[in-house]
Backbone as CSV, one residue per row, in Angstrom:
resi,resn,N_x,N_y,N_z,CA_x,CA_y,CA_z,C_x,C_y,C_z
1,MET,90.234,127.939,98.164,90.470,126.688,97.438,91.896,126.657,96.902
2,ILE,92.296,125.480,96.399,93.642,125.337,95.877,93.587,124.994,94.390
3,ASP,94.682,125.228,93.705,94.806,124.867,92.298,95.649,123.598,92.209
4,PRO,95.071,122.455,91.813,95.843,121.213,91.738,97.091,121.323,90.874
5,ASN,97.056,122.207,89.879,98.217,122.350,89.005,99.415,122.957,89.716
6,ASP,99.196,123.538,90.897,100.297,124.120,91.661,101.028,123.080,92.524
7,ILE,100.473,121.884,92.622,101.093,120.849,93.458,102.395,120.377,92.814
8,ARG,103.422,120.255,93.629,104.706,119.738,93.166,105.132,118.571,94.061
9,ALA,105.539,117.500,93.405,106.076,116.338,94.114,107.553,116.225,93.789
10,THR,108.335,115.799,94.761,109.766,115.599,94.543,110.118,114.167,94.911
11,ILE,110.706,113.462,93.952,111.184,112.091,94.148,112.672,112.091,93.844
12,GLY,113.464,111.833,94.864,114.912,111.972,94.683,115.245,113.412,94.373
13,GLN,115.908,113.633,93.251,116.256,114.988,92.841,115.307,115.531,91.777
14,ARG,114.286,114.754,91.446,113.387,115.145,90.351,112.128,115.810,90.897
15,VAL,111.844,116.995,90.394,110.621,117.711,90.747,109.562,117.391,89.693
16,LEU,108.397,116.921,90.163,107.345,116.460,89.276,106.164,117.426,89.300
17,THR,105.602,117.677,88.133,104.383,118.475,88.034,103.169,117.586,88.313
18,ARG,102.027,118.204,88.427,100.784,117.456,88.590,100.564,116.511,87.411
19,ASP,100.895,116.956,86.210,100.710,116.111,85.030,101.546,114.838,85.100
20,HIS,102.769,114.934,85.613,103.607,113.739,85.746,102.927,112.694,86.621
21,VAL,102.389,113.132,87.731,101.746,112.202,88.666,100.465,111.645,88.054
22,LEU,99.709,112.468,87.339,98.487,111.997,86.700,98.793,110.963,85.617
23,GLN,99.894,111.130,84.915,100.277,110.140,83.903,100.590,108.792,84.538
24,TRP,101.261,108.817,85.697,101.530,107.566,86.418,100.212,106.942,86.875
25,GLU,99.309,107.764,87.430,98.020,107.256,87.883,97.234,106.657,86.721
26,SER,97.308,107.281,85.561,96.584,106.787,84.392,97.067,105.401,83.992
27,ARG,98.376,105.194,83.991,98.914,103.876,83.637,98.476,102.824,84.653
28,ARG,98.505,103.177,85.941,98.095,102.223,86.962,96.588,101.938,86.879
29,ALA,95.803,102.935,86.521,94.360,102.727,86.375,94.081,101.700,85.294
30,ASP,94.783,101.806,84.161,94.589,100.838,83.086,94.994,99.425,83.531
31,THR,96.091,99.330,84.280,96.546,98.027,84.757,95.519,97.392,85.690
32,VAL,94.979,98.180,86.594,94.015,97.639,87.561,92.689,97.311,86.880
33,LEU,92.255,98.128,85.933,91.035,97.819,85.193,91.177,96.503,84.444
34,ALA,92.345,96.269,83.852,92.585,95.011,83.149,92.522,93.834,84.114
35,LYS,93.040,94.005,85.318,92.973,92.935,86.318,91.528,92.637,86.689
36,PHE,90.730,93.679,86.899,89.329,93.462,87.220,88.624,92.695,86.105
37,ALA,88.886,93.062,84.870,88.221,92.394,83.756,88.554,90.910,83.730
38,ALA,89.822,90.583,83.937,90.246,89.186,83.906,89.732,88.413,85.109
39,ARG,89.865,88.992,86.295,89.508,88.262,87.514,88.001,88.105,87.673
40,LEU,87.232,89.149,87.362,85.786,89.056,87.542,85.178,88.054,86.574
41,GLY,85.746,88.000,85.378,85.279,86.996,84.427,85.534,85.591,84.946
42,ALA,86.713,85.382,85.533,87.053,84.066,86.070,86.167,83.696,87.247
43,LEU,85.725,84.701,88.007,84.861,84.448,89.158,83.386,84.313,88.767
44,GLY,83.099,84.520,87.478,81.708,84.486,87.053,80.935,85.707,87.496
45,ALA,81.660,86.802,87.744,81.012,88.029,88.216,81.178,89.155,87.206
46,GLY,81.242,88.788,85.946,81.459,89.791,84.910,80.367,90.831,84.820
47,GLU,79.154,90.498,85.342,78.063,91.475,85.269,78.372,92.735,86.052
48,ILE,79.315,92.660,86.999,79.694,93.851,87.765,80.282,94.913,86.845
49,LEU,80.866,94.468,85.736,81.457,95.417,84.796,80.386,96.157,83.995
50,HIS,79.132,95.738,84.139,78.024,96.321,83.374,78.334,96.198,81.884
51,ASP,78.030,97.233,81.112,78.267,97.163,79.678,79.475,97.996,79.267
52,LEU,80.326,98.335,80.251,81.534,99.093,79.930,82.675,98.124,79.621
53,SER,83.232,98.218,78.448,84.369,97.363,78.133,85.648,98.034,78.619
54,ILE,86.651,97.224,78.927,87.940,97.768,79.347,88.544,98.605,78.236
55,ARG,88.330,98.212,77.007,88.868,98.993,75.890,88.279,100.399,75.888
56,GLU,86.976,100.498,76.128,86.341,101.813,76.167,86.848,102.634,77.339
57,LEU,87.013,101.982,78.487,87.485,102.695,79.660,88.912,103.188,79.474
58,ARG,89.722,102.421,78.795,91.107,102.851,78.585,91.192,104.127,77.772
59,GLY,90.208,104.389,76.964,90.214,105.621,76.193,89.487,106.757,76.881
60,ALA,88.945,106.478,78.070,88.148,107.479,78.777,89.040,108.423,79.575
61,PRO,88.542,109.595,79.918,89.301,110.497,80.792,89.606,109.817,82.119
62,LEU,90.673,110.259,82.766,91.088,109.650,84.019,89.980,109.708,85.061
63,GLU,89.255,110.806,85.123,88.187,110.924,86.118,87.131,109.832,85.922
64,ALA,86.832,109.492,84.667,85.860,108.435,84.395,86.395,107.076,84.835
65,ARG,87.699,106.863,84.637,88.287,105.590,85.065,88.364,105.504,86.591
66,ARG,88.630,106.627,87.242,88.576,106.640,88.712,87.190,106.235,89.190
67,SER,86.178,106.834,88.590,84.804,106.552,88.988,84.459,105.086,88.729
68,ALA,84.885,104.561,87.592,84.605,103.158,87.268,85.287,102.221,88.251
69,LEU,86.524,102.514,88.590,87.244,101.665,89.542,86.580,101.697,90.914
70,LEU,86.189,102.879,91.370,85.525,102.971,92.671,84.215,102.201,92.651
71,SER,83.469,102.298,91.552,82.214,101.562,91.434,82.460,100.060,91.469
72,LEU,83.481,99.604,90.765,83.813,98.178,90.762,84.167,97.696,92.163
73,LYS,85.001,98.453,92.850,85.440,98.056,94.190,84.269,98.064,95.174
74,THR,83.394,99.054,95.041,82.241,99.143,95.939,81.277,97.989,95.707
75,GLN,80.984,97.698,94.437,80.072,96.606,94.117,80.650,95.249,94.514
76,LEU,81.943,95.102,94.384,82.583,93.839,94.734,82.517,93.606,96.235
77,GLY,82.678,94.674,97.017,82.598,94.558,98.473,83.819,93.884,99.076
78,HIS,83.820,93.788,100.396,84.976,93.210,101.080,85.168,91.745,100.723
79,ALA,84.101,90.950,100.825,84.211,89.521,100.550,84.614,89.268,99.102
80,GLY,84.046,90.043,98.188,84.398,89.880,96.785,85.846,90.242,96.501
81,THR,86.327,91.275,97.182,87.730,91.669,97.024,88.652,90.561,97.483
82,TYR,88.364,89.981,98.655,89.192,88.870,99.140,89.156,87.707,98.153
83,ALA,87.985,87.411,97.615,87.860,86.292,96.685,88.652,86.546,95.399
84,MET,88.554,87.767,94.866,89.247,88.087,93.629,90.763,88.023,93.785
85,LEU,91.241,88.421,94.957,92.682,88.536,95.175,93.240,87.411,96.048
86,LYS,92.437,86.375,96.319,92.809,85.341,97.284,94.182,84.759,97.018
87,ARG,94.435,84.357,95.792,95.701,83.690,95.479,96.886,84.631,95.640
88,GLU,96.786,85.846,95.091,97.948,86.736,95.172,98.169,87.271,96.582
89,LEU,97.095,87.404,97.376,97.294,87.821,98.762,98.047,86.757,99.548
90,ALA,97.761,85.489,99.280,98.490,84.405,99.949,99.950,84.416,99.555
91,ILE,100.218,84.643,98.268,101.603,84.683,97.795,102.342,85.878,98.378
92,SER,101.693,87.050,98.353,102.358,88.252,98.839,102.637,88.178,100.338
93,GLU,101.773,87.486,101.099,102.038,87.340,102.527,103.280,86.474,102.755
94,ARG,103.414,85.419,101.981,104.610,84.576,102.114,105.859,85.369,101.757
95,ILE,105.769,86.185,100.711,106.917,87.006,100.300,107.255,88.025,101.381
96,ALA,106.231,88.623,101.991,106.464,89.606,103.059,107.170,88.959,104.240
97,ARG,106.729,87.763,104.617,107.370,87.067,105.741,108.823,86.739,105.415
98,LEU,109.072,86.321,104.185,110.442,86.003,103.775,111.315,87.259,103.771
99,ALA,110.749,88.377,103.288,111.507,89.626,103.254,111.895,90.071,104.652
100,VAL,110.974,89.941,105.604,111.281,90.308,106.989,112.375,89.416,107.548
101,ALA,112.277,88.115,107.293,113.256,87.174,107.836,114.645,87.418,107.267
102,THR,114.730,87.620,105.961,116.042,87.785,105.333,116.636,89.166,105.585
103,SER,115.802,90.146,105.884,116.311,91.505,106.137,116.938,91.629,107.523
104,ARG,116.527,90.784,108.454,117.110,90.751,109.807,117.121,92.125,110.474
105,GLY,116.006,92.790,110.377,115.858,94.080,111.045,116.304,95.280,110.237
106,ARG,116.957,95.062,109.119,117.386,96.186,108.279,116.191,96.681,107.453
107,VAL,116.179,97.975,107.182,115.036,98.564,106.490,115.493,99.491,105.372
108,LYS,114.548,99.786,104.480,114.706,100.796,103.442,113.528,101.757,103.547
109,TYR,113.737,102.961,103.055,112.679,103.966,103.098,112.296,104.401,101.685
110,SER,111.005,104.556,101.484,110.477,105.154,100.262,109.993,106.549,100.630
111,VAL,110.618,107.564,100.036,110.406,108.949,100.480,109.927,109.819,99.317
112,THR,108.883,110.567,99.571,108.354,111.527,98.596,108.048,112.839,99.308
113,HIS,108.394,113.949,98.682,108.039,115.271,99.198,106.894,115.842,98.363
114,LEU,105.964,116.509,99.031,104.891,117.220,98.340,104.837,118.658,98.836
115,ARG,104.523,119.563,97.925,104.293,120.956,98.288,102.962,121.388,97.682
116,VAL,102.028,121.818,98.549,100.681,122.162,98.101,100.328,123.561,98.597
117,PRO,100.429,124.579,97.753,100.069,125.935,98.172,98.602,126.017,98.590
118,GLY,98.366,126.739,99.690,96.998,127.008,100.104,96.396,126.046,101.100
119,LEU,97.139,125.007,101.506,96.624,124.063,102.490,97.320,124.238,103.831
120,SER,96.604,123.922,104.893,97.133,123.935,106.249,97.572,122.532,106.642
121,ALA,98.773,122.404,107.196,99.293,121.100,107.602,98.406,120.460,108.660
122,GLN,98.060,121.209,109.702,97.269,120.632,110.792,95.853,120.297,110.331
123,ARG,95.260,121.155,109.524,93.906,120.876,109.053,93.887,119.641,108.163
124,PHE,94.909,119.490,107.322,94.943,118.292,106.495,95.104,117.048,107.353
125,ALA,96.004,117.082,108.332,96.208,115.920,109.195,94.925,115.569,109.940
126,ASP,94.203,116.577,110.409,92.934,116.328,111.093,91.925,115.688,110.141
127,TRP,91.876,116.197,108.926,90.961,115.643,107.910,91.319,114.195,107.621
128,PHE,92.615,113.908,107.458,93.057,112.550,107.153,92.750,111.599,108.309
129,ASP,93.048,112.033,109.527,92.736,111.208,110.699,91.249,110.877,110.749
130,ASN,90.429,111.837,110.381,88.982,111.641,110.444,88.501,110.615,109.422
131,LEU,89.223,110.481,108.303,88.848,109.460,107.320,88.836,108.078,107.958
132,VAL,89.839,107.816,108.790,89.923,106.522,109.465,88.838,106.411,110.527
133,VAL,88.617,107.498,111.267,87.627,107.474,112.356,86.227,107.199,111.809
134,ILE,85.846,107.899,110.725,84.498,107.722,110.183,84.441,106.608,109.147
135,ASP,85.599,105.999,108.855,85.687,104.876,107.918,85.143,105.249,106.545
136,ASP,85.691,106.324,105.977,85.272,106.796,104.656,86.017,105.982,103.594
137,GLU,85.494,104.798,103.308,86.182,103.906,102.379,86.261,104.481,100.970
138,ALA,85.230,105.176,100.544,85.227,105.723,99.188,86.377,106.709,98.997
139,GLU,86.563,107.613,99.952,87.645,108.599,99.839,89.005,107.921,99.927
140,MET,89.114,106.929,100.804,90.377,106.208,100.946,90.717,105.435,99.671
141,ASN,89.743,104.699,99.153,90.020,103.812,98.026,90.248,104.553,96.716
142,SER,89.585,105.690,96.547,89.654,106.384,95.261,90.926,107.197,95.070
143,ALA,91.751,107.316,96.100,92.945,108.164,96.006,94.030,107.574,95.120
144,CYS,93.980,106.247,94.884,95.006,105.609,94.055,94.399,104.353,93.439
145,PRO,94.645,104.091,92.157,94.097,102.872,91.544,94.506,101.600,92.277
146,ASP,95.671,101.615,92.909,96.196,100.423,93.570,95.581,100.164,94.936
147,HIS,94.661,100.999,95.380,93.922,100.749,96.614,92.725,99.856,96.307
148,TYR,92.702,98.683,96.863,91.553,97.794,96.706,90.604,97.886,97.892
149,LEU,91.173,98.025,99.087,90.334,98.085,100.282,91.117,98.801,101.377
150,LEU,90.603,99.909,101.834,91.129,100.595,103.007,89.944,100.871,103.914
151,ARG,89.970,100.272,105.100,88.844,100.476,106.002,89.305,100.471,107.451
152,GLY,88.587,101.211,108.281,88.864,101.236,109.698,88.269,100.024,110.386
153,LEU,88.975,99.482,111.363,88.507,98.340,112.133,88.002,98.802,113.505
154,PRO,87.175,98.007,114.155,86.638,98.428,115.457,87.702,98.735,116.506
155,ASP,88.882,98.112,116.393,89.936,98.349,117.391,90.775,99.583,117.085
156,GLY,90.401,100.345,116.031,91.108,101.573,115.697,92.190,101.406,114.660
157,ARG,92.545,100.172,114.343,93.533,99.949,113.296,92.879,100.072,111.927
158,GLN,93.715,100.102,110.899,93.214,100.218,109.539,93.630,98.980,108.750
159,GLU,92.686,98.398,108.041,92.994,97.282,107.144,93.289,97.836,105.759
160,VAL,94.365,97.350,105.156,94.787,97.836,103.851,94.990,96.650,102.910
161,VAL,94.368,96.712,101.743,94.661,95.789,100.649,95.039,96.660,99.467
162,GLU,96.286,96.616,99.088,96.767,97.483,98.020,97.986,96.873,97.358
163,THR,98.299,97.381,96.195,99.569,97.059,95.553,100.576,98.111,95.988
164,THR,101.557,97.686,96.749,102.586,98.629,97.205,103.718,98.663,96.197
165,GLY,104.129,99.862,95.849,105.265,100.006,94.946,105.036,99.311,93.621
166,GLY,106.072,98.687,93.112,105.991,98.019,91.824,105.710,96.544,91.929
167,SER,105.168,96.110,93.056,104.883,94.688,93.247,103.850,94.208,92.237
168,PRO,103.997,92.989,91.709,102.976,92.454,90.800,101.728,91.973,91.531
169,ALA,101.800,91.834,92.843,100.681,91.282,93.614,100.239,92.260,94.692
170,ALA,98.942,92.284,94.939,98.409,93.079,96.037,98.793,92.448,97.366
171,THR,98.860,93.267,98.398,99.235,92.830,99.733,98.151,93.253,100.717
172,ARG,97.903,92.427,101.718,96.978,92.781,102.782,97.749,92.905,104.094
173,PHE,97.515,94.016,104.809,98.152,94.209,106.102,97.309,95.161,106.927
174,LEU,97.685,95.320,108.178,97.016,96.234,109.088,97.967,97.377,109.426
175,VAL,97.427,98.564,109.676,98.230,99.698,110.142,97.708,100.101,111.513
176,ASP,98.610,100.091,112.488,98.270,100.490,113.855,98.875,101.866,114.109
177,TYR,98.020,102.894,114.116,98.497,104.263,114.282,98.778,104.608,115.744
178,GLN,98.500,103.669,116.647,98.831,103.876,118.054,100.184,103.266,118.410
179,ARG,100.778,102.565,117.485,102.043,101.885,117.751,103.125,102.404,116.809
180,THR,104.185,102.940,117.358,105.272,103.478,116.538,106.649,102.994,116.988
181,ASP,106.690,102.055,117.927,107.978,101.641,118.498,108.902,100.998,117.481
182,THR,108.357,100.406,116.422,109.192,99.764,115.409,109.387,100.633,114.172
183,VAL,108.824,101.840,114.192,108.988,102.752,113.055,110.295,103.509,113.242
184,SER,111.266,103.225,112.388,112.601,103.821,112.541,112.814,105.047,111.665
185,VAL,111.771,105.460,110.923,111.876,106.675,110.107,112.211,107.842,111.024
186,PRO,113.305,108.558,110.751,113.679,109.665,111.652,112.606,110.744,111.740
187,VAL,112.424,111.264,112.930,111.530,112.403,113.132,112.282,113.675,112.763
188,ASP,111.703,114.456,111.862,112.294,115.740,111.488,111.619,116.822,112.323
189,PRO,112.335,117.460,113.248,111.703,118.436,114.140,111.167,119.670,113.426
190,THR,111.572,119.866,112.175,111.046,121.022,111.447,109.661,120.744,110.869
191,TYR,109.189,119.497,111.013,107.836,119.124,110.585,107.036,118.793,111.843
192,PRO,106.275,119.731,112.389,105.634,119.510,113.691,104.417,118.599,113.673
193,VAL,103.829,118.359,112.510,102.624,117.541,112.429,103.012,116.153,111.921
194,GLN,102.667,115.136,112.681,103.117,113.783,112.380,101.939,112.808,112.303
195,ILE,101.988,111.897,111.330,101.086,110.739,111.264,101.976,109.521,111.093
196,ALA,102.007,108.633,112.088,102.903,107.480,112.042,102.161,106.240,112.502
197,GLY,102.579,105.094,111.980,101.973,103.838,112.387,102.783,102.661,111.914
198,THR,102.500,101.505,112.504,103.195,100.264,112.208,102.338,99.397,111.296
199,ALA,102.965,98.822,110.264,102.282,97.880,109.378,102.598,96.457,109.829
200,LEU,101.570,95.662,109.993,101.772,94.312,110.507,100.754,93.344,109.927
201,LEU,101.077,92.049,110.039,100.159,91.007,109.612,99.241,90.627,110.766
202,ASP,98.272,89.777,110.484,97.273,89.432,111.497,97.884,88.830,112.756
203,ASP,98.988,88.096,112.606,99.596,87.461,113.779,100.557,88.382,114.519
204,GLY,100.636,89.652,114.092,101.478,90.625,114.784,102.852,90.820,114.194
205,LEU,103.214,90.066,113.147,104.528,90.249,112.531,104.618,91.625,111.889
206,VAL,105.601,92.407,112.289,105.793,93.747,111.743,106.469,93.649,110.384
207,ILE,105.844,94.233,109.370,106.413,94.184,108.024,106.823,95.560,107.512
208,GLY,106.569,96.611,108.297,106.945,97.946,107.857,106.281,99.014,108.706
209,GLY,106.172,100.184,108.129,105.553,101.278,108.866,105.548,102.538,108.026
210,VAL,104.935,103.573,108.569,104.896,104.868,107.890,105.154,105.972,108.903
211,ARG,105.791,107.002,108.424,105.853,108.259,109.183,105.702,109.389,108.168
212,HIS,104.539,110.013,108.197,104.248,111.124,107.301,104.291,112.402,108.123
213,GLN,105.091,113.375,107.665,105.372,114.581,108.441,104.978,115.817,107.624
214,PHE,104.392,116.787,108.310,103.810,117.931,107.616,104.188,119.235,108.324
215,ARG,104.281,120.298,107.525,104.533,121.628,108.080,103.951,122.682,107.145
216,ASP,103.808,123.888,107.684,103.402,125.050,106.891,104.641,125.881,106.603
217,ARG,104.813,126.246,105.339,105.950,127.097,104.981,105.574,127.961,103.779
218,ASP,105.719,129.261,103.954,105.494,130.228,102.870,104.144,130.019,102.174
219,GLY,103.101,129.825,102.979,101.762,129.714,102.421,101.417,128.374,101.818
220,ALA,102.245,127.372,102.051,101.998,126.055,101.467,102.169,124.963,102.510
221,LEU,101.453,123.876,102.308,101.680,122.661,103.090,102.853,121.925,102.456
222,GLU,103.849,121.588,103.266,104.947,120.746,102.805,104.863,119.412,103.533
223,ALA,104.937,118.326,102.770,104.800,116.987,103.334,106.053,116.174,103.048
224,LEU,106.535,115.514,104.077,107.643,114.562,103.973,107.031,113.189,104.228
225,LEU,106.768,112.448,103.164,106.023,111.193,103.230,106.998,110.024,103.150
226,THR,106.949,109.130,104.129,107.918,108.044,104.184,107.252,106.736,104.561
227,ALA,107.499,105.700,103.747,107.073,104.342,104.058,108.318,103.497,104.312
228,GLN,108.261,102.664,105.315,109.384,101.820,105.734,109.133,100.381,105.279
229,PHE,110.147,99.802,104.617,110.062,98.439,104.113,111.248,97.615,104.617
230,PRO,111.112,96.287,104.659,112.296,95.448,104.909,113.341,95.681,103.825
231,SER,114.609,95.607,104.178,115.676,95.935,103.230,115.730,94.984,102.047
232,ALA,115.124,93.798,102.162,115.143,92.833,101.059,114.218,93.228,99.917
233,VAL,113.343,94.189,100.139,112.440,94.641,99.078,113.274,95.268,97.953
234,PRO,113.046,94.879,96.688,113.852,95.404,95.578,113.764,96.920,95.440
235,ALA,114.846,97.502,94.942,114.907,98.958,94.774,113.797,99.475,93.865
236,ARG,113.432,98.697,92.842,112.372,99.147,91.929,111.059,99.329,92.682
237,ASN,110.756,98.416,93.586,109.519,98.537,94.362,109.534,99.786,95.240
238,ILE,110.702,100.053,95.828,110.842,101.245,96.669,110.595,102.501,95.838
239,HIS,111.169,102.526,94.635,111.012,103.698,93.765,109.564,103.863,93.323
240,GLN,108.926,102.764,92.916,107.545,102.868,92.465,106.615,103.304,93.591
241,HIS,106.963,102.932,94.820,106.106,103.358,95.918,106.220,104.862,96.169
242,GLN,107.311,105.469,95.756,107.401,106.923,95.828,106.311,107.556,94.964
243,TRP,106.072,106.977,93.794,105.004,107.467,92.925,103.632,107.201,93.547
244,HIS,103.485,106.034,94.153,102.250,105.696,94.851,101.934,106.750,95.915
245,LEU,102.935,107.113,96.712,102.749,108.135,97.745,102.365,109.476,97.122
246,ALA,103.038,109.840,96.035,102.730,111.115,95.374,101.290,111.128,94.879
247,CYS,100.845,110.006,94.322,99.492,109.908,93.778,98.446,109.997,94.876
248,GLU,98.538,109.116,95.863,97.475,109.055,96.867,97.388,110.335,97.696
249,PHE,98.540,110.854,98.117,98.484,112.022,98.991,98.121,113.293,98.241
250,SER,98.536,113.435,96.994,98.108,114.626,96.249,96.594,114.585,96.032
251,ASN,96.047,113.405,95.747,94.591,113.304,95.578,93.865,113.535,96.900
252,TRP,94.394,113.008,97.989,93.776,113.273,99.288,93.827,114.752,99.638
253,MET,94.936,115.399,99.324,95.065,116.813,99.653,94.084,117.660,98.854
254,ILE,93.887,117.290,97.592,92.888,117.999,96.783,91.496,117.794,97.377
255,ALA,91.203,116.549,97.774,89.889,116.248,98.355,89.670,116.974,99.679
256,SER,90.757,117.226,100.412,90.642,117.860,101.739,90.450,119.365,101.661
257,ALA,90.616,119.960,100.495,90.666,121.419,100.365,89.473,122.149,100.984
258,PRO,88.229,121.639,100.837,87.109,122.370,101.461,87.262,122.533,102.969
259,TYR,87.980,121.622,103.607,88.194,121.727,105.041,89.571,122.300,105.385
260,ALA,90.598,121.904,104.613,91.978,122.176,105.011,92.593,123.404,104.359
261,ALA,91.884,124.061,103.457,92.461,125.250,102.816,92.675,126.349,103.848
262,THR,93.732,127.122,103.653,94.049,128.199,104.597,93.058,129.348,104.489
263,THR,92.436,129.501,103.319,91.378,130.503,103.141,90.158,129.782,102.604
264,ARG,89.047,129.836,103.338,87.845,129.117,102.947,86.654,130.071,102.864
């Protein structure tokens, strides 16, 4: 097994402890819980919140808030998620199209490094790939408060509804892991394990991509995590998405430990 406290994330020149990332996740959990409280009430679906008040949840341990958020998302379901986020998804799609048009092919990268002692790069990549294959929505959604819906589609692509970076609105897009021709993130040959895919809208417009690269070094999994955005995306959003990457992948790596640990 692994010790989560040994995980280190690097954003720019700053090395972050597990506590730093958990503090970011805690703030985002409170923000998303507040959104659920406001939106579900407006939809007349406040009963989904049961008898837990947002005020009580804000004072709860992070694990309890993770569990509450997953329960809310599961009970809401796909149709409920679309209904709750309908307006902001429409706005964010228009913004994404505008960003692509004004960027004229130029891109920016959001990059985060992770180091996790005791994990195997290939075993983790296999575990992660399998999440999409078996469509484990609970594991996908619970890795970050900003995940509203991550699910595998029959054609092998993945549907994603999430808040990327520091955006005020959630975005819906598809990730095609079989298509990498528009992913310009450089391949680092020192990272032999790769997970890459293109992010696009329903009509095929490419809005970004990912290239996540992994290797084993000195008994630890090292990850070079990169998301590609149109260059018109503000720098603050790019920076906040570095934290998003640190949060989701560190939680996924912890969850993968029973399968991906080097000693089991």
